[in-house]
Biopython code that builds the backbone (N, CA, C, O; Angstrom):
import numpy as np
from Bio.PDB.StructureBuilder import StructureBuilder

atoms = [
    (1, "MET", "N", (0.939, -0.929, 0.025)),
    (1, "MET", "CA", (-0.069, 0.071, -0.103)),
    (1, "MET", "C", (0.873, 1.498, 0.063)),
    (1, "MET", "O", (1.968, 1.494, 0.625)),
    (2, "ASP", "N", (0.348, 2.508, -0.429)),
    (2, "ASP", "CA", (1.070, 3.546, -0.638)),
    (2, "ASP", "C", (0.160, 4.680, 0.435)),
    (2, "ASP", "O", (-0.902, 5.257, 0.204)),
    (3, "ILE", "N", (0.811, 4.711, 1.341)),
    (3, "ILE", "CA", (1.102, 5.826, 1.823)),
    (3, "ILE", "C", (0.232, 6.850, 1.502)),
    (3, "ILE", "O", (-0.977, 7.065, 1.591)),
    (4, "GLU", "N", (1.780, 7.734, 0.875)),
    (4, "GLU", "CA", (0.648, 9.023, 0.294)),
    (4, "GLU", "C", (-0.452, 8.833, -0.406)),
    (4, "GLU", "O", (-1.255, 9.742, -0.194)),
    (5, "ASP", "N", (-0.995, 7.698, -1.468)),
    (5, "ASP", "CA", (-2.476, 7.306, -2.058)),
    (5, "ASP", "C", (-3.473, 7.464, -0.504)),
    (5, "ASP", "O", (-4.352, 8.304, -0.309)),
    (6, "ILE", "N", (-3.272, 6.999, -0.088)),
    (6, "ILE", "CA", (-4.179, 7.113, 1.705)),
    (6, "ILE", "C", (-4.133, 8.259, 2.054)),
    (6, "ILE", "O", (-5.020, 8.374, 2.900)),
    (7, "LYS", "N", (-3.491, 9.467, 1.882)),
    (7, "LYS", "CA", (-3.349, 10.145, 1.978)),
    (7, "LYS", "C", (-4.124, 11.488, 1.139)),
    (7, "LYS", "O", (-4.706, 12.506, 1.514)),
    (8, "SER", "N", (-3.816, 10.936, -0.071)),
    (8, "SER", "CA", (-4.456, 11.964, -1.501)),
    (8, "SER", "C", (-5.827, 11.755, -0.629)),
    (8, "SER", "O", (-6.268, 12.676, 0.058)),
    (9, "SER", "N", (-6.380, 10.649, -0.695)),
    (9, "SER", "CA", (-7.730, 10.189, -0.527)),
    (9, "SER", "C", (-8.762, 11.016, 0.898)),
    (9, "SER", "O", (-9.917, 11.377, 1.121)),
    (10, "VAL", "N", (-7.804, 10.988, 1.368)),
    (10, "VAL", "CA", (-8.398, 11.438, 2.391)),
    (10, "VAL", "C", (-8.588, 12.827, 2.414)),
    (10, "VAL", "O", (-9.694, 13.332, 2.604)),
    (11, "ARG", "N", (-7.017, 13.805, 2.134)),
    (11, "ARG", "CA", (-7.148, 15.290, 1.774)),
    (11, "ARG", "C", (-8.557, 15.460, 1.077)),
    (11, "ARG", "O", (-9.249, 16.360, 1.553)),
    (12, "ILE", "N", (-9.087, 14.749, 0.038)),
    (12, "ILE", "CA", (-9.831, 14.929, -0.805)),
    (12, "ILE", "C", (-11.514, 14.670, -0.324)),
    (12, "ILE", "O", (-12.469, 15.183, -0.906)),
    (13, "GLY", "N", (-11.619, 13.645, 1.013)),
    (13, "GLY", "CA", (-12.859, 13.552, 1.634)),
    (13, "GLY", "C", (-13.062, 11.874, 1.023)),
    (13, "GLY", "O", (-14.005, 11.165, 1.374)),
    (14, "ASP", "N", (-12.141, 11.496, 0.197)),
    (14, "ASP", "CA", (-12.589, 10.000, -0.435)),
    (14, "ASP", "C", (-12.515, 9.039, 0.489)),
    (14, "ASP", "O", (-11.885, 8.052, 0.107)),
    (15, "PHE", "N", (-13.056, 8.974, 1.866)),
    (15, "PHE", "CA", (-12.865, 7.688, 2.707)),
    (15, "PHE", "C", (-14.240, 7.731, 3.421)),
    (15, "PHE", "O", (-15.066, 8.603, 3.153)),
    (16, "ARG", "N", (-14.491, 6.610, 4.482)),
    (16, "ARG", "CA", (-15.401, 6.479, 5.239)),
    (16, "ARG", "C", (-15.073, 5.517, 6.225)),
    (16, "ARG", "O", (-14.485, 4.521, 5.805)),
    (17, "LEU", "N", (-15.379, 5.596, 7.762)),
    (17, "LEU", "CA", (-15.192, 4.925, 8.611)),
    (17, "LEU", "C", (-16.772, 3.494, 8.430)),
    (17, "LEU", "O", (-17.975, 3.634, 8.209)),
    (18, "SER", "N", (-15.929, 2.319, 8.657)),
    (18, "SER", "CA", (-16.757, 1.384, 9.275)),
    (18, "SER", "C", (-17.146, 1.466, 10.215)),
    (18, "SER", "O", (-16.587, 2.232, 11.001)),
    (19, "LEU", "N", (-18.620, 0.521, 10.740)),
    (19, "LEU", "CA", (-19.075, 0.580, 11.505)),
    (19, "LEU", "C", (-18.023, 0.379, 12.721)),
    (19, "LEU", "O", (-17.853, 1.377, 13.421)),
    (20, "HIS", "N", (-17.290, -0.802, 13.062)),
    (20, "HIS", "CA", (-16.546, -0.872, 13.898)),
    (20, "HIS", "C", (-16.126, 0.581, 14.079)),
    (20, "HIS", "O", (-16.712, 1.278, 14.907)),
    (21, "ALA", "N", (-14.803, 1.222, 13.087)),
    (21, "ALA", "CA", (-14.426, 2.172, 13.361)),
    (21, "ALA", "C", (-15.012, 3.578, 14.060)),
    (21, "ALA", "O", (-14.498, 4.487, 14.713)),
    (22, "GLU", "N", (-16.240, 3.302, 13.620)),
    (22, "GLU", "CA", (-17.429, 4.123, 14.202)),
    (22, "GLU", "C", (-17.655, 4.415, 15.605)),
    (22, "GLU", "O", (-17.670, 5.405, 16.337)),
    (23, "ILE", "N", (-17.872, 2.823, 15.712)),
    (23, "ILE", "CA", (-17.762, 2.577, 17.391)),
    (23, "ILE", "C", (-16.690, 2.454, 18.637)),
    (23, "ILE", "O", (-16.683, 2.550, 19.864)),
    (24, "GLU", "N", (-15.885, 2.212, 17.662)),
    (24, "GLU", "CA", (-14.434, 2.887, 18.163)),
    (24, "GLU", "C", (-13.741, 3.769, 18.583)),
    (24, "GLU", "O", (-13.101, 3.842, 19.633)),
    (25, "ALA", "N", (-13.900, 4.717, 17.461)),
    (25, "ALA", "CA", (-14.009, 6.253, 18.008)),
    (25, "ALA", "C", (-14.483, 6.674, 18.824)),
    (25, "ALA", "O", (-14.051, 7.418, 19.705)),
    (26, "THR", "N", (-15.772, 6.116, 18.591)),
    (26, "THR", "CA", (-16.648, 7.018, 19.843)),
    (26, "THR", "C", (-15.587, 6.344, 21.186)),
    (26, "THR", "O", (-14.803, 7.010, 21.863)),
    (27, "ASN", "N", (-15.860, 4.799, 21.307)),
    (27, "ASN", "CA", (-15.099, 4.478, 22.544)),
    (27, "ASN", "C", (-14.114, 5.199, 23.501)),
    (27, "ASN", "O", (-14.023, 5.329, 24.721)),
    (28, "GLU", "N", (-13.212, 5.730, 22.099)),
    (28, "GLU", "CA", (-11.765, 6.292, 22.569)),
    (28, "GLU", "C", (-12.133, 7.674, 22.811)),
    (28, "GLU", "O", (-11.317, 8.347, 23.441)),
    (29, "ASN", "N", (-13.702, 8.471, 22.255)),
    (29, "ASN", "CA", (-13.477, 9.812, 22.392)),
    (29, "ASN", "C", (-12.607, 10.381, 21.675)),
    (29, "ASN", "O", (-11.872, 11.288, 22.065)),
    (30, "LEU", "N", (-12.621, 9.857, 20.482)),
    (30, "LEU", "CA", (-12.091, 10.639, 18.985)),
    (30, "LEU", "C", (-12.928, 10.702, 18.167)),
    (30, "LEU", "O", (-13.810, 9.877, 17.934)),
    (31, "GLU", "N", (-12.681, 11.884, 17.563)),
    (31, "GLU", "CA", (-13.837, 12.914, 17.134)),
    (31, "GLU", "C", (-12.954, 12.749, 15.228)),
    (31, "GLU", "O", (-11.755, 12.833, 14.958)),
    (32, "ILE", "N", (-13.849, 12.565, 14.512)),
    (32, "ILE", "CA", (-13.743, 12.566, 12.788)),
    (32, "ILE", "C", (-12.612, 13.403, 12.458)),
    (32, "ILE", "O", (-11.831, 12.912, 11.643)),
    (33, "MET", "N", (-12.357, 14.500, 12.883)),
    (33, "MET", "CA", (-11.176, 15.437, 12.442)),
    (33, "MET", "C", (-10.270, 14.925, 12.987)),
    (33, "MET", "O", (-9.424, 14.512, 12.194)),
    (34, "GLN", "N", (-9.947, 14.676, 14.523)),
    (34, "GLN", "CA", (-8.634, 13.861, 14.684)),
    (34, "GLN", "C", (-8.189, 12.639, 14.022)),
    (34, "GLN", "O", (-7.015, 12.343, 13.799)),
    (35, "ILE", "N", (-9.224, 11.952, 13.727)),
    (35, "ILE", "CA", (-8.718, 10.967, 13.040)),
    (35, "ILE", "C", (-8.226, 11.419, 11.757)),
    (35, "ILE", "O", (-7.203, 10.851, 11.376)),
    (36, "VAL", "N", (-8.708, 12.301, 11.010)),
    (36, "VAL", "CA", (-8.012, 13.177, 9.465)),
    (36, "VAL", "C", (-6.678, 13.592, 9.929)),
    (36, "VAL", "O", (-5.642, 13.219, 9.378)),
    (37, "ARG", "N", (-6.727, 14.467, 11.081)),
    (37, "ARG", "CA", (-5.083, 14.877, 11.138)),
    (37, "ARG", "C", (-3.871, 13.476, 11.645)),
    (37, "ARG", "O", (-2.688, 13.497, 11.306)),
    (38, "ALA", "N", (-4.410, 12.508, 12.374)),
    (38, "ALA", "CA", (-3.997, 11.582, 12.191)),
    (38, "ALA", "C", (-3.476, 10.868, 10.867)),
    (38, "ALA", "O", (-2.354, 10.526, 10.494)),
    (39, "ILE", "N", (-4.393, 10.807, 10.465)),
    (39, "ILE", "CA", (-3.682, 9.804, 9.375)),
    (39, "ILE", "C", (-3.086, 10.670, 8.192)),
    (39, "ILE", "O", (-2.480, 10.015, 7.343)),
    (40, "LEU", "N", (-3.159, 11.990, 8.008)),
    (40, "LEU", "CA", (-2.740, 13.132, 7.210)),
    (40, "LEU", "C", (-1.164, 13.312, 8.108)),
    (40, "LEU", "O", (-0.150, 13.645, 7.496)),
    (41, "ASN", "N", (-1.153, 13.099, 9.293)),
    (41, "ASN", "CA", (0.677, 12.738, 9.356)),
    (41, "ASN", "C", (1.287, 11.591, 10.214)),
    (41, "ASN", "O", (1.992, 11.446, 11.212)),
    (42, "SER", "N", (0.584, 10.805, 9.215)),
    (42, "SER", "CA", (0.722, 9.263, 10.029)),
    (42, "SER", "C", (1.939, 8.596, 9.082)),
    (42, "SER", "O", (2.001, 8.916, 7.895)),
    (43, "GLN", "N", (2.939, 7.615, 9.684)),
    (43, "GLN", "CA", (3.923, 6.706, 9.371)),
    (43, "GLN", "C", (3.233, 5.269, 9.063)),
    (43, "GLN", "O", (2.132, 5.179, 9.606)),
    (44, "MET", "N", (3.510, 4.456, 8.534)),
    (44, "MET", "CA", (2.628, 2.905, 8.469)),
    (44, "MET", "C", (4.071, 2.432, 9.129)),
    (44, "MET", "O", (5.284, 2.599, 9.001)),
    (45, "LEU", "N", (3.117, 1.744, 9.903)),
    (45, "LEU", "CA", (3.786, 0.640, 10.966)),
    (45, "LEU", "C", (3.852, -0.933, 10.330)),
    (45, "LEU", "O", (4.639, -1.874, 10.435)),
    (46, "GLU", "N", (2.393, -0.646, 9.504)),
    (46, "GLU", "CA", (2.783, -2.199, 9.380)),
    (46, "GLU", "C", (1.738, -2.543, 8.001)),
    (46, "GLU", "O", (0.814, -1.746, 7.837)),
    (47, "GLU", "N", (1.840, -3.501, 7.188)),
    (47, "GLU", "CA", (1.135, -3.610, 6.444)),
    (47, "GLU", "C", (0.771, -5.128, 6.126)),
    (47, "GLU", "O", (1.517, -6.106, 6.173)),
    (48, "TYR", "N", (-0.541, -5.062, 5.798)),
    (48, "TYR", "CA", (-1.299, -6.745, 5.873)),
    (48, "TYR", "C", (-1.769, -6.994, 4.530)),
    (48, "TYR", "O", (-2.545, -6.280, 3.897)),
    (49, "PRO", "N", (-1.034, -8.460, 4.016)),
    (49, "PRO", "CA", (-1.791, -8.692, 2.883)),
    (49, "PRO", "C", (-3.251, -9.276, 2.505)),
    (49, "PRO", "O", (-4.064, -9.722, 3.314)),
    (50, "ASN", "N", (-3.354, -9.214, 1.601)),
    (50, "ASN", "CA", (-4.941, -9.604, 0.854)),
    (50, "ASN", "C", (-5.089, -10.877, 1.824)),
    (50, "ASN", "O", (-4.244, -11.766, 1.724)),
    (51, "THR", "N", (-6.387, -11.029, 2.992)),
    (51, "THR", "CA", (-6.852, -11.858, 3.503)),
    (51, "THR", "C", (-7.853, -12.650, 3.413)),
    (51, "THR", "O", (-8.253, -13.541, 4.162)),
    (52, "GLY", "N", (-8.427, -12.041, 1.907)),
    (52, "GLY", "CA", (-9.799, -12.524, 1.470)),
    (52, "GLY", "C", (-10.704, -10.939, 1.530)),
    (52, "GLY", "O", (-11.458, -10.752, 0.575)),
    (53, "ARG", "N", (-10.642, -9.905, 2.538)),
    (53, "ARG", "CA", (-11.370, -8.400, 2.163)),
    (53, "ARG", "C", (-10.674, -7.427, 1.438)),
    (53, "ARG", "O", (-11.180, -6.340, 1.158)),
    (54, "GLY", "N", (-9.247, -7.844, 1.037)),
    (54, "GLY", "CA", (-8.477, -6.642, 0.462)),
    (54, "GLY", "C", (-7.043, -6.274, 1.448)),
    (54, "GLY", "O", (-7.236, -6.183, 2.661)),
    (55, "GLU", "N", (-6.174, -6.147, 1.122)),
    (55, "GLU", "CA", (-4.928, -5.467, 1.830)),
    (55, "GLU", "C", (-5.010, -4.217, 2.519)),
    (55, "GLU", "O", (-5.299, -3.235, 1.834)),
    (56, "SER", "N", (-4.834, -4.081, 3.605)),
    (56, "SER", "CA", (-4.986, -3.147, 4.581)),
    (56, "SER", "C", (-3.357, -2.673, 5.264)),
    (56, "SER", "O", (-2.289, -3.059, 4.789)),
    (57, "CYS", "N", (-3.458, -2.041, 6.100)),
    (57, "CYS", "CA", (-2.131, -1.294, 7.032)),
    (57, "CYS", "C", (-2.576, -0.586, 7.839)),
    (57, "CYS", "O", (-3.636, 0.036, 7.907)),
    (58, "LEU", "N", (-1.395, -0.719, 8.735)),
    (58, "LEU", "CA", (-1.492, -0.021, 10.524)),
    (58, "LEU", "C", (-0.931, 1.039, 10.183)),
    (58, "LEU", "O", (0.108, 0.863, 9.546)),
    (59, "LEU", "N", (-1.348, 2.512, 10.442)),
    (59, "LEU", "CA", (-0.734, 3.938, 10.345)),
    (59, "LEU", "C", (-1.387, 4.250, 11.639)),
    (59, "LEU", "O", (-2.521, 4.072, 12.084)),
    (60, "VAL", "N", (0.151, 4.986, 12.279)),
    (60, "VAL", "CA", (0.325, 6.215, 13.507)),
    (60, "VAL", "C", (0.636, 7.151, 12.903)),
    (60, "VAL", "O", (1.409, 7.525, 12.021)),
    (61, "GLY", "N", (-0.668, 7.713, 14.011)),
    (61, "GLY", "CA", (-0.136, 9.413, 13.551)),
    (61, "GLY", "C", (-1.139, 9.954, 14.995)),
    (61, "GLY", "O", (-1.968, 9.400, 15.718)),
    (62, "PHE", "N", (-0.517, 11.357, 14.917)),
    (62, "PHE", "CA", (-1.074, 11.981, 16.266)),
    (62, "PHE", "C", (-2.164, 13.238, 15.302)),
    (62, "PHE", "O", (-2.295, 13.689, 14.164)),
    (63, "ALA", "N", (-2.646, 13.337, 16.432)),
    (63, "ALA", "CA", (-3.966, 14.684, 16.395)),
    (63, "ALA", "C", (-3.696, 15.395, 18.090)),
    (63, "ALA", "O", (-4.106, 15.101, 19.213)),
    (64, "ASP", "N", (-2.888, 16.337, 17.585)),
    (64, "ASP", "CA", (-2.453, 17.182, 19.036)),
    (64, "ASP", "C", (-1.035, 16.356, 19.516)),
    (64, "ASP", "O", (0.140, 16.092, 19.262)),
    (65, "SER", "N", (-2.087, 16.203, 20.353)),
    (65, "SER", "CA", (-0.528, 15.298, 21.385)),
    (65, "SER", "C", (-1.060, 13.800, 21.375)),
    (65, "SER", "O", (-0.227, 12.968, 21.736)),
    (66, "ILE", "N", (-2.354, 13.311, 21.008)),
    (66, "ILE", "CA", (-2.744, 12.438, 21.289)),
    (66, "ILE", "C", (-2.397, 11.304, 19.985)),
    (66, "ILE", "O", (-2.789, 11.425, 18.824)),
    (67, "PRO", "N", (-1.715, 10.403, 20.432)),
    (67, "PRO", "CA", (-1.562, 8.959, 19.564)),
    (67, "PRO", "C", (-2.381, 8.074, 19.397)),
    (67, "PRO", "O", (-2.876, 7.338, 20.251)),
    (68, "ILE", "N", (-2.638, 8.117, 17.819)),
    (68, "ILE", "CA", (-3.995, 7.393, 17.088)),
    (68, "ILE", "C", (-3.301, 6.142, 16.194)),
    (68, "ILE", "O", (-2.310, 6.381, 15.503)),
    (69, "HIS", "N", (-3.866, 4.841, 16.251)),
    (69, "HIS", "CA", (-3.485, 3.788, 15.413)),
    (69, "HIS", "C", (-5.035, 3.997, 14.465)),
    (69, "HIS", "O", (-6.072, 4.500, 14.897)),
    (70, "VAL", "N", (-4.824, 3.512, 13.258)),
    (70, "VAL", "CA", (-5.816, 3.832, 12.076)),
    (70, "VAL", "C", (-5.584, 2.704, 11.326)),
    (70, "VAL", "O", (-4.571, 2.709, 10.626)),
    (71, "VAL", "N", (-6.670, 1.236, 11.312)),
    (71, "VAL", "CA", (-6.400, 0.313, 10.342)),
    (71, "VAL", "C", (-7.347, 0.136, 9.024)),
    (71, "VAL", "O", (-8.454, -0.388, 8.900)),
    (72, "CYS", "N", (-6.258, 0.941, 7.850)),
    (72, "CYS", "CA", (-7.459, 1.072, 6.827)),
    (72, "CYS", "C", (-6.994, 0.167, 5.918)),
    (72, "CYS", "O", (-6.128, -0.680, 6.140)),
    (73, "GLY", "N", (-7.767, 0.412, 4.557)),
    (73, "GLY", "CA", (-7.301, -0.081, 3.215)),
    (73, "GLY", "C", (-8.221, 0.301, 2.248)),
    (73, "GLY", "O", (-9.201, 0.908, 2.681)),
    (74, "PHE", "N", (-8.146, 0.049, 0.715)),
    (74, "PHE", "CA", (-8.458, 0.868, -0.371)),
    (74, "PHE", "C", (-9.804, -0.397, -0.526)),
    (74, "PHE", "O", (-9.699, -1.616, -0.394)),
    (75, "ARG", "N", (-11.455, 0.706, -0.955)),
    (75, "ARG", "CA", (-12.167, -0.569, -1.540)),
    (75, "ARG", "C", (-13.034, 0.321, -2.520)),
    (75, "ARG", "O", (-13.918, 1.177, -2.465)),
    (76, "GLY", "N", (-12.218, -0.425, -3.519)),
    (76, "GLY", "CA", (-12.118, 0.908, -5.202)),
    (76, "GLY", "C", (-11.267, 1.988, -4.740)),
    (76, "GLY", "O", (-10.224, 1.852, -4.099)),
    (77, "ASN", "N", (-11.802, 3.072, -5.120)),
    (77, "ASN", "CA", (-10.760, 4.255, -4.868)),
    (77, "ASN", "C", (-10.521, 4.534, -3.395)),
    (77, "ASN", "O", (-9.389, 4.792, -2.987)),
    (78, "ALA", "N", (-11.684, 4.480, -2.516)),
    (78, "ALA", "CA", (-11.947, 5.122, -1.584)),
    (78, "ALA", "C", (-11.221, 4.429, -0.370)),
    (78, "ALA", "O", (-11.066, 3.208, -0.340)),
    (79, "VAL", "N", (-10.827, 5.188, 0.532)),
    (79, "VAL", "CA", (-9.871, 4.535, 1.821)),
    (79, "VAL", "C", (-11.300, 4.079, 2.885)),
    (79, "VAL", "O", (-12.449, 4.506, 2.776)),
    (80, "ILE", "N", (-10.902, 3.342, 3.639)),
    (80, "ILE", "CA", (-12.299, 2.750, 4.391)),
    (80, "ILE", "C", (-11.552, 2.582, 5.843)),
    (80, "ILE", "O", (-10.762, 1.689, 6.151)),
    (81, "VAL", "N", (-11.872, 3.347, 6.413)),
    (81, "VAL", "CA", (-11.281, 3.160, 7.946)),
    (81, "VAL", "C", (-11.675, 1.655, 8.759)),
    (81, "VAL", "O", (-12.695, 1.668, 9.448)),
    (82, "ILE", "N", (-11.112, 0.758, 8.701)),
    (82, "ILE", "CA", (-11.429, -0.345, 9.366)),
    (82, "ILE", "C", (-11.608, -0.543, 10.610)),
    (82, "ILE", "O", (-12.645, -1.155, 10.864)),
    (83, "THR", "N", (-10.566, -0.058, 12.047)),
    (83, "THR", "CA", (-10.647, 0.080, 13.064)),
    (83, "THR", "C", (-9.339, 1.705, 13.437)),
    (83, "THR", "O", (-8.417, 2.089, 12.717)),
    (84, "VAL", "N", (-9.824, 2.302, 14.850)),
    (84, "VAL", "CA", (-8.916, 3.029, 15.001)),
    (84, "VAL", "C", (-9.436, 2.962, 16.593)),
    (84, "VAL", "O", (-10.400, 2.716, 17.318)),
    (85, "TYR", "N", (-7.942, 3.404, 16.558)),
    (85, "TYR", "CA", (-8.084, 3.174, 18.945)),
    (85, "TYR", "C", (-6.698, 4.356, 19.157)),
    (85, "TYR", "O", (-6.126, 4.823, 18.172)),
    (86, "THR", "N", (-6.473, 4.562, 19.970)),
    (86, "THR", "CA", (-5.429, 5.004, 20.813)),
    (86, "THR", "C", (-4.553, 3.776, 21.459)),
    (86, "THR", "O", (-4.937, 3.045, 22.372)),
    (87, "PRO", "N", (-3.537, 3.725, 20.915)),
    (87, "PRO", "CA", (-1.804, 2.252, 21.438)),
    (87, "PRO", "C", (-1.839, 2.566, 22.735)),
    (87, "PRO", "O", (-1.682, 3.689, 23.214)),
    (88, "GLY", "N", (-2.082, 1.392, 23.399)),
    (88, "GLY", "CA", (-1.234, 1.239, 25.042)),
    (88, "GLY", "C", (-1.173, -0.225, 25.163)),
    (88, "GLY", "O", (-1.456, -1.156, 24.408)),
    (89, "LEU", "N", (-0.581, -0.096, 26.692)),
    (89, "LEU", "CA", (-0.840, -1.015, 27.169)),
    (89, "LEU", "C", (-2.006, -2.055, 27.134)),
    (89, "LEU", "O", (-3.122, -1.632, 26.832)),
    (90, "PRO", "N", (-1.831, -3.438, 27.431)),
    (90, "PRO", "CA", (-0.791, -4.151, 26.819)),
    (90, "PRO", "C", (-0.362, -4.474, 25.693)),
    (90, "PRO", "O", (0.738, -5.025, 25.736)),
    (91, "LYS", "N", (-0.873, -4.327, 24.537)),
    (91, "LYS", "CA", (-0.602, -4.517, 23.352)),
    (91, "LYS", "C", (0.594, -3.445, 22.725)),
    (91, "LYS", "O", (1.386, -3.811, 21.856)),
    (92, "PHE", "N", (0.590, -2.590, 23.089)),
    (92, "PHE", "CA", (1.789, -1.376, 22.751)),
    (92, "PHE", "C", (2.354, -0.745, 24.093)),
    (92, "PHE", "O", (1.744, -0.395, 25.104)),
    (93, "VAL", "N", (3.960, -0.702, 23.736)),
    (93, "VAL", "CA", (4.682, -0.194, 24.972)),
    (93, "VAL", "C", (4.797, 1.454, 24.757)),
    (93, "VAL", "O", (5.149, 2.292, 25.588)),
    (94, "ASP", "N", (4.437, 1.627, 23.535)),
    (94, "ASP", "CA", (4.687, 3.290, 23.172)),
    (94, "ASP", "C", (3.800, 3.272, 21.412)),
    (94, "ASP", "O", (3.284, 2.217, 21.045)),
    (95, "PRO", "N", (3.758, 4.159, 20.768)),
    (95, "PRO", "CA", (2.909, 4.466, 19.795)),
    (95, "PRO", "C", (3.612, 3.289, 18.570)),
    (95, "PRO", "O", (2.991, 2.694, 17.690)),
    (96, "TRP", "N", (4.920, 3.228, 18.846)),
    (96, "TRP", "CA", (5.117, 2.610, 17.264)),
    (96, "TRP", "C", (5.822, 1.106, 17.635)),
    (96, "TRP", "O", (6.500, 0.538, 16.778)),
    (97, "THR", "N", (5.662, 0.654, 18.646)),
    (97, "THR", "CA", (6.162, -0.602, 19.511)),
    (97, "THR", "C", (5.274, -1.413, 20.202)),
    (97, "THR", "O", (4.804, -1.045, 21.279)),
    (98, "ARG", "N", (4.941, -2.695, 19.593)),
    (98, "ARG", "CA", (4.555, -3.378, 20.073)),
    (98, "ARG", "C", (5.158, -4.351, 21.271)),
    (98, "ARG", "O", (6.237, -4.945, 21.267)),
    (99, "SER", "N", (4.082, -4.335, 22.349)),
    (99, "SER", "CA", (4.392, -5.203, 23.232)),
    (99, "SER", "C", (4.719, -6.598, 22.796)),
    (99, "SER", "O", (4.374, -7.138, 21.745)),
    (100, "SER", "N", (5.712, -7.285, 24.137)),
    (100, "SER", "CA", (6.109, -8.984, 23.888)),
    (100, "SER", "C", (5.009, -9.790, 24.561)),
    (100, "SER", "O", (4.863, -11.002, 24.400)),
    (101, "THR", "N", (4.295, -9.068, 25.278)),
    (101, "THR", "CA", (3.057, -9.985, 25.826)),
    (101, "THR", "C", (1.729, -9.763, 24.864)),
    (101, "THR", "O", (0.890, -9.344, 25.661)),
    (102, "ARG", "N", (1.178, -9.822, 23.707)),
    (102, "ARG", "CA", (0.671, -9.881, 22.889)),
    (102, "ARG", "C", (-0.354, -10.776, 23.205)),
    (102, "ARG", "O", (-1.196, -11.075, 22.358)),
]
sb = StructureBuilder()
sb.init_structure("model")
sb.init_model(0)
sb.init_chain("A")
sb.init_seg("    ")
for serial, (resi, resn, name, xyz) in enumerate(atoms, 1):
    if name == "N":
        sb.init_residue(resn, " ", resi, " ")
    sb.init_atom(name, np.array(xyz, "f"), 0.0, 1.0, " ", f" {name:<3s}", serial, name[0])
structure = sb.get_structure()
């Protein structure tokens, strides 16, 4: 996946959140503009091959000082945000590093 293609699509509003991502954003008290800002200043942490639902990736970005992880992929020309969350223990020791106790 090309992160610049993802950012370009988000910049022009060609993206949407899955129902799961909407629920997770609400649970994490994240607003859509925070998610957009995080994507636009993100870096790619992991790429996931096509597992039957298409290729996707894990991005890490920040909205103000809040680290946000975004799992997303393309469906057609649109970016679909599959899930979104703020990384922390026990899965992440910092925004970029997975914990060894997954």
